[in-house]
C-alpha positions, 0 to 999 in steps of 0.5 A: 221965550221965543224959539229960533228958526224951526230946526231938525236933525237927520235920522239914522240910515233907514228906508227911503219911506222914512222922513229925511229929517225929524223936527223935535216937537214935544211928541217926538221928545217924549218918544225917545227910547233906548236903542243900545246899551253897552255894559262891558267896556268900562271897568266894573263900578267905574263911571263914564265922565264925558262923551264927544261925537265927531263933526260928521256924527259917525264916531263917539269917544268916551272918557271914564274913571277907569282911565280909558277912552272908548271909541264907538262907530255910531253907524254900526253901533259897535265898539271900535277901540279901547285906549288907555291913559293909566299914567296920566288919567283922562277926562273931557276927551274931545274930537278935534275937527278930524275924527282921527284925533282927540284932545283930553285933560289929565287927571293925575301926574300933571295937568297937561292937555294931551293931543292924541292920534287915534290911528296909532295911539301916539301923542302929537303934542302936549299943552302945558300951562295949567297948574291944577286940574282942567275942568272945562275943555271945548274946541272952537266950532270954526277952527283949530283953536280950543279953550280950557278952564282949570281950578288954578283960576285961569282960562287959556286959549290954545291952537293945536299947532302950538304947545304954548297958550295963545291967550291967558285970563286970570280969573277967580272962581274955578271957571267953566268955558264955552264958545258961541256958535260963531266962534267969535265970542266965549263965555266964562262962568265963575263959581266963587262969584256966581258970575257969567262973563262974555268976551270977544275972542279977538280981544282975549286979554281985554275986559268982558263986554258983558258981566252979570251975576246969577242971583236966585231969589228962589233959593234965598226963600228956601234957606238962609244963607242960600245954598248956592249950587256949584256951576259945572258947565256952560253952553250956548244954544245952536242959534246963539240966543240962550246960555245954559248954566249947569250945576251939580245941584238941583237947578240949572239956569237959562240966560238970554245970551245978549242981555245976560238976564236969567229967563228960567230956572230948570228944576224937578217938582219938589217931591222929585228933586233929584236933578243934580249929582250931589244928592238924592231923596232916596237911598242909596244916593243920599250924597254920591258925589261931593260938590265940586267944579268938574264933577262931570260938566256934561250932565246937561245939554241943549238939543240941536234946535235950541228949544229943549234942555236934557239933563242927567240926574243922581238917580239915573233918569234923564229929564227934558225941559221945553225951554223955548216953545213957539210964541203962537203955541205958548198960551195953548200948550202951557196956559200956566207957564210963568213969565220969563225971569229969575223966579220962572221955574220950569219943570220937566215935560217928560223924563226917561228911565235911563241909568237906574243903576247910578247917576247919569253923568254925561249926555251928548247929541249927535250933530248930524242924526236924530240920536242921543248918547248918555252915560253913567256906569254904562253907555246908552244910545237913544233914538226917537220912536217915530211911530209913537210920535205919530210920524210913521207906521210901526213897521217903518219905525222898526226899520229905523230902530234896526 
């Protein structure tokens, strides 16, 4: 596979001697370290389930099983506010294009989507229509519309300015949804059919212009009938070339977003299969979560440059796959790399010791800074060690981490 244009992300505030941007090379990706861990803001034994950065990369909002949202100032690394949603529950909290407002899905009472002002903790609007739990929610990258998918087998298009849905798709199979970077195309992944469909947003109620079935010949060779994983998420890379389909099982899929073909399977080596959230090979995580759409939907993410995929796992580790290295370096760096295709299985280039007290259920990359957040029973901020990656001296790297 080819990579897109060289991409970089800004570093956190640091002395002028530090680089103004960080290119995510393999040495940099292997150097990420825990910068700060928050352990006391969520209820004991309750996991975070979603993470969202605002557009400026300055604030982070979480949702959790304890029915709270936690707001963090990324620049200072400090907790700012706790917001409760005990009556309706909370999942998939998302910043709108303003850092003062969020939308989120209900988990009890009803299945409305709620539009909340963080400034005064008042609801601005309720979006009614779904009859079963919402398991996918994404803001448009270009305007104030957003998509939702629910286990009532519908996908809905909304506008923040109106309480009623602007578009409705009836689909069969507990959908996951995602916008492409241009905001003109969206993807729907159906669990019951193992199908990916791409739609033109301007023709929301028309047939998809691309419809492909995810067929995994590797799973067919292992068991019969094959144990098809539950799809929990779908996302485009930032250059729009690739489509990542995440599952609650031990494999994720990368597709060509133009042709719909599977180009790679992402797994851990057989002796270390602990990628998914459904089960692990060591106690006490034999079956921590029952397979279901919406287990998290955020445990697997693209890096901002669209080259790497980072995934949480049932044993708390974070795994990193190099999905799209430059063609010029491919043969030299990865002489035994399989050719792209449905049987191309890639193993992690590195793994991080993350949330070893339980599953790592959510990941998010800061859109403006070289920073990552992950969450399980606690929330963690990560920064690359530029000194370990050979980009700065030890004293300069220490200044950045501070």
